[in-house]
C-alpha positions as YAML, in Angstrom:
chain: A
units: angstrom
residues:
- id: 1
  name: MET
  ca: [66.57, 7.04, -55.98]
- id: 2
  name: ALA
  ca: [66.61, 6.08, -59.67]
- id: 3
  name: VAL
  ca: [63.48, 4.34, -60.92]
- id: 4
  name: ARG
  ca: [64.24, 1.21, -62.92]
- id: 5
  name: ALA
  ca: [61.96, -0.22, -65.58]
- id: 6
  name: SER
  ca: [60.96, -3.87, -65.42]
- id: 7
  name: PRO
  ca: [63.02, -6.39, -67.42]
- id: 8
  name: ALA
  ca: [60.11, -6.79, -69.84]
- id: 9
  name: VAL
  ca: [59.95, -3.06, -70.51]
- id: 10
  name: ASP
  ca: [63.72, -2.89, -70.90]
- id: 11
  name: ALA
  ca: [63.62, -5.69, -73.45]
- id: 12
  name: ALA
  ca: [60.92, -3.94, -75.46]
- id: 13
  name: ARG
  ca: [62.84, -0.68, -75.47]
- id: 14
  name: ARG
  ca: [66.04, -2.31, -76.62]
- id: 15
  name: SER
  ca: [64.38, -3.77, -79.70]
- id: 16
  name: ALA
  ca: [64.64, -0.38, -81.39]
- id: 17
  name: TRP
  ca: [68.39, -0.29, -80.83]
- id: 18
  name: ARG
  ca: [69.73, -3.72, -81.54]
- id: 19
  name: THR
  ca: [68.98, -7.06, -83.04]
- id: 20
  name: THR
  ca: [69.27, -10.38, -81.28]
- id: 21
  name: SER
  ca: [72.43, -12.37, -81.84]
- id: 22
  name: SER
  ca: [70.53, -14.85, -83.97]
- id: 23
  name: GLY
  ca: [69.59, -12.45, -86.76]
- id: 24
  name: PRO
  ca: [67.26, -9.64, -87.81]
- id: 25
  name: PRO
  ca: [64.49, -8.29, -85.57]
- id: 26
  name: THR
  ca: [61.24, -10.21, -85.32]
- id: 27
  name: GLY
  ca: [59.02, -9.51, -88.29]
- id: 28
  name: ALA
  ca: [61.85, -8.66, -90.71]
- id: 29
  name: PRO
  ca: [61.94, -10.67, -93.94]
- id: 30
  name: ALA
  ca: [64.25, -13.66, -93.83]
- id: 31
  name: ALA
  ca: [67.52, -12.85, -95.58]
- id: 32
  name: SER
  ca: [68.56, -15.05, -98.41]
- id: 33
  name: ALA
  ca: [71.54, -17.34, -97.87]
- id: 34
  name: GLU
  ca: [73.52, -15.29, -100.37]
- id: 35
  name: ALA
  ca: [72.72, -12.02, -98.61]
- id: 36
  name: SER
  ca: [73.62, -13.54, -95.25]
- id: 37
  name: ARG
  ca: [76.98, -14.66, -96.59]
- id: 38
  name: ALA
  ca: [77.60, -11.17, -98.01]
- id: 39
  name: VAL
  ca: [76.80, -9.56, -94.66]
- id: 40
  name: SER
  ca: [79.07, -12.00, -92.87]
- id: 41
  name: ALA
  ca: [81.91, -11.41, -95.35]
- id: 42
  name: PHE
  ca: [81.55, -7.63, -95.00]
- id: 43
  name: ALA
  ca: [81.82, -7.76, -91.21]
- id: 44
  name: GLN
  ca: [84.63, -10.30, -91.16]
- id: 45
  name: ARG
  ca: [86.73, -8.24, -93.58]
- id: 46
  name: VAL
  ca: [86.25, -5.17, -91.39]
- id: 47
  name: ILE
  ca: [87.17, -7.09, -88.22]
- id: 48
  name: ALA
  ca: [90.26, -8.70, -89.76]
- id: 49
  name: TRP
  ca: [91.44, -5.37, -91.15]
- id: 50
  name: GLN
  ca: [90.93, -3.60, -87.82]
- id: 51
  name: ARG
  ca: [92.98, -6.17, -85.95]
- id: 52
  name: ALA
  ca: [95.83, -5.95, -88.44]
- id: 53
  name: HIS
  ca: [95.78, -2.28, -89.45]
- id: 54
  name: GLY
  ca: [93.35, -0.35, -87.25]
- id: 55
  name: ARG
  ca: [94.08, 2.04, -84.41]
- id: 56
  name: HIS
  ca: [94.85, 0.34, -81.10]
- id: 57
  name: ASP
  ca: [96.75, 2.91, -79.03]
- id: 58
  name: LEU
  ca: [94.25, 5.73, -78.55]
- id: 59
  name: PRO
  ca: [94.10, 6.71, -74.86]
- id: 60
  name: TRP
  ca: [90.43, 5.79, -74.42]
- id: 61
  name: GLN
  ca: [90.82, 2.34, -75.96]
- id: 62
  name: ALA
  ca: [92.53, 0.91, -72.88]
- id: 63
  name: SER
  ca: [89.36, 1.26, -70.79]
- id: 64
  name: ARG
  ca: [85.86, -0.19, -70.85]
- id: 65
  name: ASP
  ca: [84.67, 2.49, -68.44]
- id: 66
  name: PRO
  ca: [81.50, 3.92, -70.06]
- id: 67
  name: TYR
  ca: [82.27, 7.36, -68.63]
- id: 68
  name: ARG
  ca: [85.64, 7.55, -70.40]
- id: 69
  name: ILE
  ca: [84.19, 6.15, -73.61]
- id: 70
  name: TRP
  ca: [81.35, 8.68, -73.46]
- id: 71
  name: LEU
  ca: [83.81, 11.54, -72.99]
- id: 72
  name: SER
  ca: [85.91, 10.43, -75.96]
- id: 73
  name: GLU
  ca: [82.90, 9.89, -78.23]
- id: 74
  name: VAL
  ca: [81.52, 13.36, -77.51]
- id: 75
  name: MET
  ca: [84.90, 15.03, -78.03]
- id: 76
  name: LEU
  ca: [85.39, 13.19, -81.32]
- id: 77
  name: GLN
  ca: [82.16, 14.58, -82.76]
- id: 78
  name: GLN
  ca: [83.28, 16.88, -85.62]
- id: 79
  name: THR
  ca: [86.83, 17.02, -84.19]
- id: 80
  name: GLN
  ca: [89.95, 15.17, -85.33]
- id: 81
  name: VAL
  ca: [91.62, 12.59, -83.10]
- id: 82
  name: ALA
  ca: [94.94, 14.46, -82.91]
- id: 83
  name: THR
  ca: [93.13, 17.54, -81.59]
- id: 84
  name: VAL
  ca: [91.04, 15.57, -79.11]
- id: 85
  name: ILE
  ca: [93.81, 13.61, -77.35]
- id: 86
  name: PRO
  ca: [95.34, 16.43, -75.24]
- id: 87
  name: TYR
  ca: [91.88, 17.79, -74.35]
- id: 88
  name: TYR
  ca: [90.72, 14.32, -73.35]
- id: 89
  name: GLN
  ca: [93.74, 13.82, -71.11]
- id: 90
  name: ARG
  ca: [93.39, 17.21, -69.41]
- id: 91
  name: PHE
  ca: [89.64, 16.78, -68.97]
- id: 92
  name: LEU
  ca: [90.05, 13.32, -67.48]
- id: 93
  name: ALA
  ca: [92.75, 14.53, -65.10]
- id: 94
  name: ALA
  ca: [90.35, 17.19, -63.80]
- id: 95
  name: PHE
  ca: [87.22, 15.02, -63.83]
- id: 96
  name: PRO
  ca: [88.21, 11.34, -63.48]
- id: 97
  name: ASP
  ca: [84.63, 10.15, -63.06]
- id: 98
  name: VAL
  ca: [81.06, 11.22, -63.59]
- id: 99
  name: ALA
  ca: [80.65, 12.37, -59.99]
- id: 100
  name: SER
  ca: [83.54, 14.84, -60.23]
- id: 101
  name: LEU
  ca: [82.21, 16.20, -63.52]
- id: 102
  name: ALA
  ca: [78.72, 16.65, -62.08]
- id: 103
  name: ALA
  ca: [80.09, 18.45, -59.02]
- id: 104
  name: ALA
  ca: [82.26, 20.87, -61.01]
- id: 105
  name: PRO
  ca: [81.12, 24.43, -61.73]
- id: 106
  name: ALA
  ca: [79.94, 24.85, -65.31]
- id: 107
  name: GLU
  ca: [82.56, 27.56, -65.85]
- id: 108
  name: GLN
  ca: [85.37, 25.14, -65.01]
- id: 109
  name: VAL
  ca: [84.00, 22.61, -67.49]
- id: 110
  name: LEU
  ca: [83.82, 25.26, -70.21]
- id: 111
  name: ALA
  ca: [87.33, 26.49, -69.39]
- id: 112
  name: LEU
  ca: [88.79, 23.02, -69.93]
- id: 113
  name: TRP
  ca: [86.81, 22.72, -73.16]
- id: 114
  name: SER
  ca: [87.96, 26.14, -74.39]
- id: 115
  name: GLY
  ca: [89.49, 25.86, -77.85]
- id: 116
  name: LEU
  ca: [87.82, 22.56, -78.75]
- id: 117
  name: GLY
  ca: [84.78, 24.30, -80.23]
- id: 118
  name: TYR
  ca: [81.11, 23.29, -80.41]
- id: 119
  name: TYR
  ca: [80.67, 24.34, -76.78]
- id: 120
  name: SER
  ca: [77.16, 22.95, -76.52]
- id: 121
  name: ARG
  ca: [78.92, 19.57, -76.21]
- id: 122
  name: ALA
  ca: [80.52, 20.67, -72.93]
- id: 123
  name: ARG
  ca: [77.26, 22.07, -71.58]
- id: 124
  name: HIS
  ca: [75.45, 18.84, -72.48]
- id: 125
  name: LEU
  ca: [78.20, 16.76, -70.85]
- id: 126
  name: HIS
  ca: [77.81, 18.69, -67.62]
- id: 127
  name: ARG
  ca: [74.02, 18.43, -67.63]
- id: 128
  name: ALA
  ca: [74.16, 14.74, -68.51]
- id: 129
  name: ALA
  ca: [76.61, 14.04, -65.68]
- id: 130
  name: ASN
  ca: [74.17, 15.61, -63.23]
- id: 131
  name: GLU
  ca: [71.34, 13.50, -64.66]
- id: 132
  name: VAL
  ca: [73.45, 10.35, -64.23]
- id: 133
  name: MET
  ca: [73.84, 11.27, -60.56]
- id: 134
  name: THR
  ca: [70.13, 11.91, -60.01]
- id: 135
  name: ARG
  ca: [68.50, 9.38, -62.36]
- id: 136
  name: PHE
  ca: [70.97, 6.52, -62.30]
- id: 137
  name: GLY
  ca: [72.42, 6.78, -58.81]
- id: 138
  name: GLY
  ca: [75.80, 7.94, -60.10]
- id: 139
  name: SER
  ca: [76.33, 4.81, -62.22]
- id: 140
  name: MET
  ca: [76.84, 5.49, -65.92]
- id: 141
  name: PRO
  ca: [74.27, 3.46, -67.89]
- id: 142
  name: THR
  ca: [75.37, 1.11, -70.66]
- id: 143
  name: ASP
  ca: [72.00, 0.40, -72.27]
- id: 144
  name: PRO
  ca: [71.67, 2.36, -75.55]
- id: 145
  name: GLU
  ca: [68.13, 3.51, -74.87]
- id: 146
  name: ALA
  ca: [69.03, 4.81, -71.42]
- id: 147
  name: LEU
  ca: [72.15, 6.50, -72.77]
- id: 148
  name: ALA
  ca: [70.19, 8.23, -75.52]
- id: 149
  name: SER
  ca: [67.86, 9.74, -72.92]
- id: 150
  name: LEU
  ca: [70.75, 11.86, -71.61]
- id: 151
  name: PRO
  ca: [71.47, 15.37, -72.96]
- id: 152
  name: GLY
  ca: [73.78, 15.44, -75.96]
- id: 153
  name: ILE
  ca: [73.81, 11.68, -76.60]
- id: 154
  name: GLY
  ca: [72.26, 10.64, -79.89]
- id: 155
  name: ARG
  ca: [71.53, 7.20, -81.27]
- id: 156
  name: SER
  ca: [74.98, 6.56, -82.77]
- id: 157
  name: THR
  ca: [76.89, 7.86, -79.75]
- id: 158
  name: ALA
  ca: [74.73, 5.80, -77.40]
- id: 159
  name: ALA
  ca: [75.41, 2.68, -79.46]
- id: 160
  name: ALA
  ca: [79.17, 3.32, -79.51]
- id: 161
  name: ILE
  ca: [79.30, 3.71, -75.72]
- id: 162
  name: ALA
  ca: [77.35, 0.48, -75.26]
- id: 163
  name: VAL
  ca: [79.47, -1.44, -77.78]
- id: 164
  name: PHE
  ca: [82.83, -0.41, -76.35]
- id: 165
  name: SER
  ca: [81.86, -0.72, -72.69]
- id: 166
  name: VAL
  ca: [79.85, -3.98, -72.61]
- id: 167
  name: GLY
  ca: [79.97, -5.38, -76.16]
- id: 168
  name: GLU
  ca: [76.34, -4.47, -76.89]
- id: 169
  name: ARG
  ca: [75.08, -5.51, -80.32]
- id: 170
  name: ALA
  ca: [74.12, -2.06, -81.54]
- id: 171
  name: ALA
  ca: [74.72, -0.18, -84.79]
- id: 172
  name: ILE
  ca: [76.59, 3.10, -85.10]
- id: 173
  name: LEU
  ca: [76.33, 5.65, -87.90]
- id: 174
  name: ASP
  ca: [78.72, 8.56, -87.41]
- id: 175
  name: GLY
  ca: [79.96, 10.70, -90.30]
- id: 176
  name: ASN
  ca: [82.88, 8.45, -91.19]
- id: 177
  name: VAL
  ca: [80.77, 5.29, -91.11]
- id: 178
  name: LYS
  ca: [78.10, 6.91, -93.28]
- id: 179
  name: ARG
  ca: [80.75, 7.61, -95.91]
- id: 180
  name: VAL
  ca: [81.90, 3.96, -95.90]
- id: 181
  name: PHE
  ca: [78.34, 2.68, -96.41]
- id: 182
  name: LEU
  ca: [77.47, 5.33, -99.00]
- id: 183
  name: ARG
  ca: [80.49, 4.47, -101.13]
- id: 184
  name: HIS
  ca: [80.33, 0.71, -100.67]
- id: 185
  name: GLY
  ca: [76.76, 0.70, -101.95]
- id: 186
  name: ALA
  ca: [77.06, 3.78, -104.23]
- id: 187
  name: ILE
  ca: [73.95, 5.12, -102.50]
- id: 188
  name: ASP
  ca: [72.55, 8.20, -104.22]
- id: 189
  name: GLY
  ca: [70.78, 11.10, -102.59]
- id: 190
  name: ASP
  ca: [71.30, 13.68, -99.88]
- id: 191
  name: PRO
  ca: [73.02, 11.88, -96.96]
- id: 192
  name: GLY
  ca: [71.07, 14.04, -94.54]
- id: 193
  name: SER
  ca: [67.64, 13.27, -95.96]
- id: 194
  name: GLY
  ca: [65.25, 11.07, -94.05]
- id: 195
  name: ALA
  ca: [65.05, 8.47, -96.83]
- id: 196
  name: VAL
  ca: [68.82, 8.04, -97.16]
- id: 197
  name: LEU
  ca: [69.33, 8.01, -93.40]
- id: 198
  name: ALA
  ca: [66.70, 5.29, -93.02]
- id: 199
  name: GLN
  ca: [68.47, 3.24, -95.69]
- id: 200
  name: LEU
  ca: [71.84, 3.71, -93.96]
- id: 201
  name: TRP
  ca: [70.48, 2.73, -90.55]
- id: 202
  name: ALA
  ca: [68.94, -0.39, -92.07]
- id: 203
  name: LEU
  ca: [72.31, -1.30, -93.60]
- id: 204
  name: ALA
  ca: [74.15, -0.59, -90.37]
- id: 205
  name: GLN
  ca: [71.77, -2.81, -88.46]
- id: 206
  name: ALA
  ca: [71.72, -5.64, -91.01]
- id: 207
  name: ARG
  ca: [75.51, -5.84, -91.23]
- id: 208
  name: LEU
  ca: [76.12, -6.28, -87.52]
- id: 209
  name: PRO
  ca: [78.13, -9.46, -86.87]
- id: 210
  name: ALA
  ca: [77.05, -11.97, -84.26]
- id: 211
  name: SER
  ca: [80.20, -11.32, -82.20]
- id: 212
  name: ASP
  ca: [83.35, -9.16, -82.06]
- id: 213
  name: LEU
  ca: [81.24, -5.99, -81.95]
- id: 214
  name: PRO
  ca: [83.99, -3.74, -80.52]
- id: 215
  name: ALA
  ca: [86.47, -4.74, -83.25]
- id: 216
  name: TYR
  ca: [83.84, -4.38, -85.97]
- id: 217
  name: THR
  ca: [82.65, -0.99, -84.74]
- id: 218
  name: GLN
  ca: [86.17, 0.35, -84.29]
- id: 219
  name: GLY
  ca: [87.07, -1.01, -87.72]
- id: 220
  name: LEU
  ca: [84.27, 0.93, -89.41]
- id: 221
  name: MET
  ca: [85.35, 4.10, -87.62]
- id: 222
  name: ASP
  ca: [89.01, 3.57, -88.54]
- id: 223
  name: LEU
  ca: [88.21, 2.82, -92.18]
- id: 224
  name: GLY
  ca: [86.26, 6.04, -92.54]
- id: 225
  name: ALA
  ca: [88.87, 8.11, -90.72]
- id: 226
  name: THR
  ca: [92.06, 6.73, -92.26]
- id: 227
  name: VAL
  ca: [91.25, 4.93, -95.55]
- id: 228
  name: CYS
  ca: [87.86, 5.95, -96.95]
- id: 229
  name: THR
  ca: [88.57, 9.63, -96.43]
- id: 230
  name: ARG
  ca: [86.50, 12.45, -97.86]
- id: 231
  name: SER
  ca: [88.74, 13.71, -100.68]
- id: 232
  name: ARG
  ca: [91.53, 11.14, -101.15]
- id: 233
  name: PRO
  ca: [90.30, 7.62, -100.39]
- id: 234
  name: ALA
  ca: [93.06, 4.99, -100.30]
- id: 235
  name: CYS
  ca: [91.02, 2.34, -102.11]
- id: 236
  name: GLY
  ca: [94.06, 0.12, -102.61]
- id: 237
  name: ARG
  ca: [94.26, -0.40, -98.84]
- id: 238
  name: CYS
  ca: [90.55, -0.92, -98.23]
- id: 239
  name: PRO
  ca: [89.32, -4.40, -97.23]
- id: 240
  name: LEU
  ca: [85.93, -3.61, -98.80]
- id: 241
  name: ALA
  ca: [87.32, -2.69, -102.23]
- id: 242
  name: VAL
  ca: [86.49, -6.08, -103.74]
- id: 243
  name: ASP
  ca: [82.77, -5.30, -103.94]
- id: 244
  name: CYS
  ca: [82.70, -1.52, -103.49]
- id: 245
  name: ARG
  ca: [80.31, -0.06, -106.05]
- id: 246
  name: ALA
  ca: [81.79, 3.43, -105.87]
- id: 247
  name: LEU
  ca: [85.24, 2.05, -106.68]
- id: 248
  name: ALA
  ca: [83.80, -0.05, -109.50]
- id: 249
  name: SER
  ca: [82.46, 3.16, -111.04]
- id: 250
  name: ALA
  ca: [86.03, 4.57, -111.04]
- id: 251
  name: ARG
  ca: [84.62, 7.69, -109.32]
- id: 252
  name: PRO
  ca: [84.63, 6.89, -105.59]
- id: 253
  name: THR
  ca: [84.66, 10.55, -104.55]
- id: 254
  name: ASP
  ca: [81.29, 11.07, -106.26]
- id: 255
  name: TRP
  ca: [79.86, 9.69, -103.02]
- id: 256
  name: PRO
  ca: [78.63, 10.99, -100.65]
- id: 257
  name: GLN
  ca: [76.75, 13.20, -103.07]
- id: 258
  name: PRO
  ca: [77.17, 16.84, -102.00]
- id: 259
  name: ARG
  ca: [74.28, 18.67, -100.46]
- id: 260
  name: ARG
  ca: [73.16, 21.94, -101.93]
- id: 261
  name: ARG
  ca: [73.94, 24.48, -99.27]
- id: 262
  name: PRO
  ca: [73.50, 28.23, -99.49]
- id: 263
  name: ALA
  ca: [76.52, 30.40, -98.91]
- id: 264
  name: ALA
  ca: [77.18, 30.89, -95.21]
- id: 265
  name: PRO
  ca: [75.74, 34.24, -94.12]
- id: 266
  name: ARG
  ca: [78.03, 36.85, -92.61]
- id: 267
  name: ARG
  ca: [77.60, 38.36, -89.18]
- id: 268
  name: ASP
  ca: [79.55, 41.36, -87.94]
- id: 269
  name: LEU
  ca: [80.87, 41.16, -84.39]
- id: 270
  name: PRO
  ca: [82.41, 44.43, -83.17]
- id: 271
  name: LEU
  ca: [84.34, 43.86, -79.93]
- id: 272
  name: LEU
  ca: [85.69, 46.27, -77.31]
- id: 273
  name: LEU
  ca: [89.01, 45.16, -75.88]
- id: 274
  name: ILE
  ca: [89.06, 47.46, -72.83]
- id: 275
  name: ARG
  ca: [92.30, 47.29, -70.88]
- id: 276
  name: ARG
  ca: [93.19, 48.88, -67.56]
- id: 277
  name: GLY
  ca: [96.78, 48.23, -66.54]
- id: 278
  name: ASP
  ca: [97.28, 44.48, -66.46]
- id: 279
  name: ALA
  ca: [93.58, 43.63, -66.59]
- id: 280
  name: VAL
  ca: [91.02, 43.38, -69.35]
- id: 281
  name: LEU
  ca: [87.24, 43.67, -69.18]
- id: 282
  name: LEU
  ca: [85.38, 40.50, -70.21]
- id: 283
  name: GLN
  ca: [81.68, 39.73, -70.36]
- id: 284
  name: ARG
  ca: [80.05, 36.34, -70.02]
- id: 285
  name: ARG
  ca: [78.06, 35.45, -73.12]
- id: 286
  name: PRO
  ca: [74.36, 34.59, -72.73]
- id: 287
  name: GLU
  ca: [73.61, 30.88, -72.44]
- id: 288
  name: ARG
  ca: [71.71, 30.96, -75.72]
- id: 289
  name: GLY
  ca: [73.58, 31.95, -78.85]
- id: 290
  name: ILE
  ca: [77.19, 31.68, -79.91]
- id: 291
  name: TRP
  ca: [79.76, 30.85, -77.23]
- id: 292
  name: GLY
  ca: [77.07, 30.49, -74.57]
- id: 293
  name: GLY
  ca: [78.50, 30.81, -71.06]
- id: 294
  name: LEU
  ca: [82.01, 31.72, -72.25]
- id: 295
  name: TRP
  ca: [83.90, 34.92, -71.47]
- id: 296
  name: CYS
  ca: [84.51, 37.37, -74.31]
- id: 297
  name: PRO
  ca: [85.37, 41.04, -74.81]
- id: 298
  name: PRO
  ca: [82.10, 43.02, -74.75]
- id: 299
  name: VAL
  ca: [80.19, 43.27, -78.02]
- id: 300
  name: CYS
  ca: [79.16, 46.72, -79.26]
- id: 301
  name: ASP
  ca: [75.50, 47.29, -80.02]
- id: 302
  name: ARG
  ca: [76.59, 48.63, -83.42]
- id: 303
  name: PRO
  ca: [80.01, 48.70, -85.11]
- id: 304
  name: PRO
  ca: [81.97, 51.86, -84.24]
- id: 305
  name: ALA
  ca: [82.69, 53.85, -87.39]
- id: 306
  name: SER
  ca: [85.58, 55.74, -85.80]
- id: 307
  name: ALA
  ca: [87.91, 55.85, -82.82]
- id: 308
  name: ALA
  ca: [85.64, 58.46, -81.24]
- id: 309
  name: GLU
  ca: [82.65, 56.10, -81.47]
- id: 310
  name: ALA
  ca: [84.68, 53.24, -79.96]
- id: 311
  name: ILE
  ca: [85.71, 55.45, -77.03]
- id: 312
  name: ALA
  ca: [82.12, 56.57, -76.53]
- id: 313
  name: ALA
  ca: [80.90, 52.95, -76.50]
- id: 314
  name: ALA
  ca: [83.58, 51.99, -73.96]
- id: 315
  name: ALA
  ca: [82.74, 54.99, -71.77]
- id: 316
  name: ASP
  ca: [79.03, 54.14, -71.82]
- id: 317
  name: LEU
  ca: [79.79, 50.56, -70.79]
- id: 318
  name: LEU
  ca: [82.01, 51.67, -67.90]
- id: 319
  name: VAL
  ca: [79.32, 54.03, -66.64]
- id: 320
  name: ALA
  ca: [76.80, 51.17, -66.83]
- id: 321
  name: LEU
  ca: [79.21, 49.14, -64.69]
- id: 322
  name: GLY
  ca: [79.06, 51.84, -62.01]
- id: 323
  name: GLU
  ca: [82.48, 53.25, -62.87]
- id: 324
  name: ALA
  ca: [81.51, 56.80, -63.70]
- id: 325
  name: ASP
  ca: [85.02, 58.15, -63.03]
- id: 326
  name: ALA
  ca: [86.57, 55.58, -65.34]
- id: 327
  name: GLY
  ca: [83.94, 56.36, -67.95]
- id: 328
  name: ALA
  ca: [84.75, 60.05, -67.78]
- id: 329
  name: ALA
  ca: [88.48, 59.32, -67.92]
- id: 330
  name: CYS
  ca: [87.90, 57.07, -70.90]
- id: 331
  name: ALA
  ca: [85.97, 59.75, -72.74]
- id: 332
  name: GLY
  ca: [88.62, 62.31, -71.86]
- id: 333
  name: GLY
  ca: [91.86, 60.53, -72.63]
- id: 334
  name: ALA
  ca: [91.78, 56.82, -73.48]
- id: 335
  name: THR
  ca: [94.09, 55.45, -76.13]
- id: 336
  name: VAL
  ca: [92.20, 53.63, -78.87]
- id: 337
  name: ARG
  ca: [93.16, 51.76, -82.01]
- id: 338
  name: ALA
  ca: [91.38, 49.55, -84.48]
- id: 339
  name: LEU
  ca: [92.86, 46.05, -84.55]
- id: 340
  name: THR
  ca: [92.98, 43.83, -87.62]
- id: 341
  name: VAL
  ca: [89.58, 42.59, -88.73]
- id: 342
  name: PHE
  ca: [89.45, 38.81, -89.11]
- id: 343
  name: GLU
  ca: [86.95, 36.06, -89.87]
- id: 344
  name: HIS
  ca: [85.98, 33.05, -87.80]
- id: 345
  name: ALA
  ca: [83.90, 30.27, -89.36]
- id: 346
  name: LEU
  ca: [81.09, 28.69, -87.37]
- id: 347
  name: THR
  ca: [78.81, 25.88, -88.50]
- id: 348
  name: HIS
  ca: [76.08, 28.02, -90.08]
- id: 349
  name: PHE
  ca: [77.65, 31.45, -90.60]
- id: 350
  name: ARG
  ca: [80.88, 33.44, -90.76]
- id: 351
  name: LEU
  ca: [81.77, 35.90, -88.04]
- id: 352
  name: VAL
  ca: [83.57, 39.04, -89.17]
- id: 353
  name: ILE
  ca: [85.26, 40.21, -85.98]
- id: 354
  name: ALA
  ca: [86.22, 43.87, -85.80]
- id: 355
  name: PRO
  ca: [88.03, 44.55, -82.50]
- id: 356
  name: TRP
  ca: [88.81, 47.96, -81.03]
- id: 357
  name: GLN
  ca: [91.43, 48.14, -78.28]
- id: 358
  name: VAL
  ca: [90.76, 50.83, -75.68]
- id: 359
  name: ASP
  ca: [93.49, 51.45, -73.08]
- id: 360
  name: LEU
  ca: [92.23, 53.41, -70.10]
- id: 361
  name: PRO
  ca: [94.41, 56.22, -68.76]
- id: 362
  name: VAL
  ca: [94.02, 55.01, -65.15]
- id: 363
  name: ALA
  ca: [95.00, 51.77, -63.40]
- id: 364
  name: SER
  ca: [92.94, 52.24, -60.26]
- id: 365
  name: ALA
  ca: [90.73, 49.51, -58.84]
- id: 366
  name: PRO
  ca: [87.20, 49.30, -60.27]
- id: 367
  name: ALA
  ca: [84.31, 50.59, -58.23]
- id: 368
  name: ALA
  ca: [82.79, 48.07, -55.82]
- id: 369
  name: THR
  ca: [79.23, 47.93, -57.14]
- id: 370
  name: GLY
  ca: [76.83, 45.23, -58.13]
- id: 371
  name: ALA
  ca: [76.43, 46.66, -61.62]
- id: 372
  name: ALA
  ca: [79.27, 44.58, -63.07]
- id: 373
  name: ALA
  ca: [77.69, 41.38, -61.82]
- id: 374
  name: LEU
  ca: [74.30, 42.50, -63.09]
- id: 375
  name: ILE
  ca: [75.52, 42.65, -66.69]
- id: 376
  name: ASP
  ca: [77.95, 39.74, -66.22]
- id: 377
  name: CYS
  ca: [81.16, 41.72, -66.66]
- id: 378
  name: ARG
  ca: [84.42, 41.21, -64.82]
- id: 379
  name: TRP
  ca: [87.95, 42.58, -64.87]
- id: 380
  name: TRP
  ca: [90.32, 39.69, -65.56]
- id: 381
  name: PRO
  ca: [94.06, 39.87, -64.80]
- id: 382
  name: LEU
  ca: [95.80, 39.10, -68.09]
- id: 383
  name: ARG
  ca: [97.86, 36.38, -66.43]
- id: 384
  name: ASP
  ca: [94.63, 34.50, -65.55]
- id: 385
  name: CYS
  ca: [93.09, 34.64, -69.01]
- id: 386
  name: ALA
  ca: [94.93, 31.52, -70.18]
- id: 387
  name: ASP
  ca: [92.80, 29.46, -67.77]
- id: 388
  name: ALA
  ca: [89.51, 31.22, -68.52]
- id: 389
  name: ALA
  ca: [86.63, 29.78, -70.53]
- id: 390
  name: LEU
  ca: [87.29, 31.72, -73.72]
- id: 391
  name: PRO
  ca: [86.30, 31.08, -77.35]
- id: 392
  name: VAL
  ca: [89.20, 30.80, -79.78]
- id: 393
  name: PRO
  ca: [88.87, 34.33, -81.26]
- id: 394
  name: ALA
  ca: [88.90, 35.92, -77.79]
- id: 395
  name: ARG
  ca: [91.93, 33.85, -76.80]
- id: 396
  name: ARG
  ca: [93.67, 35.00, -79.97]
- id: 397
  name: LEU
  ca: [92.97, 38.65, -79.19]
- id: 398
  name: LEU
  ca: [94.06, 38.43, -75.56]
- id: 399
  name: ALA
  ca: [97.28, 36.66, -76.52]
- id: 400
  name: GLY
  ca: [98.30, 39.91, -78.20]
- id: 401
  name: LEU
  ca: [98.01, 41.88, -74.95]
- id: 402
  name: ALA
  ca: [101.32, 41.71, -73.11]
- id: 403
  name: PRO
  ca: [101.24, 42.57, -69.38]
- id: 404
  name: ASP
  ca: [102.13, 46.21, -68.79]
- id: 405
  name: ALA
  ca: [105.34, 46.21, -66.72]
- id: 406
  name: SER
  ca: [104.94, 49.90, -65.95]
- id: 407
  name: SER
  ca: [101.52, 49.47, -64.42]
- id: 408
  name: PRO
  ca: [101.40, 50.55, -60.73]
- id: 409
  name: GLY
  ca: [99.15, 47.66, -59.79]
- id: 410
  name: GLU
  ca: [96.40, 45.27, -60.79]
- id: 411
  name: PRO
  ca: [92.77, 46.23, -60.52]
...
């Protein structure tokens, strides 16, 4: 049974997330009449613009279900709306509520997320759904503080869920909204620094209107996504242009000020694409690290420098799987070729993927041992790979493997 805090404790906790409808939090300096009018004008312009020009037909906007809003907000993190929509629809068809998501195997959740990237989001969703079942009796919370206690839900996401589900008076600060505030005030400094973030949160909180929170919040999001864009802001269509300091400088794209980032380091990832008939050997990635929990062609301990080294690495792996005969056959007559090397960008580094395709000379069934399970390897029929939890580079590689019509049977 979920343990509920007393109303007094709940009220105290909420003070960090929202202001009262009458104004700033207790203890804050009284705003001048002029500042109050400016805040009101800012919010009203955003609300009026959203109603006339904002987005109103996104699939998650028709519902106030906090589960659906949560799903959309997580998917939209670092991902464009057009990419998210089909994933959102498929995910919701498979998991229409938090109970079905919690009950699903993690592999099924990852499979439906495959291709959307940032897979920790899917793992956090699954863990959070299970916490909702155990801590909140299966009822998705709508209080920002409670939401932020769940895996993968930060302050801004928690506020957005609360605003769109119950009209909570809470401030959001996603990437698009940060850009709107930074340009409107021509705020200098690294947007990721503690000092600038504190200033932005204070602005976000102070500018909250007394009502119409969903329209205001959606308006800020829409402005950042469709008007105040990163490289080509459409200032002539912006309702905030009249007092935008970045526009007044005639250099609106000077904000946000770029961070100094070192060049992304390079990591080599040599892969073995081992095929036997109409099946391919895949290995589940460790939970920690890139593509945690997803299926991928096995990674070599060191990059093969030649076809002979690639065959030797494949043979060693097959022997470790308990398939000594296949390992010997591989060493004695497998067909091997180096596939095109390509790069795949991740958040903090570049992967240089060097795949070797090894076609075994036999199509017999693999040995029935526990070794494959021990090192998390499995033979996948090629026809089933489309539904597997695969990272994008693995999916790209497997798409180039056509089923072998001459194969005598599937392993």
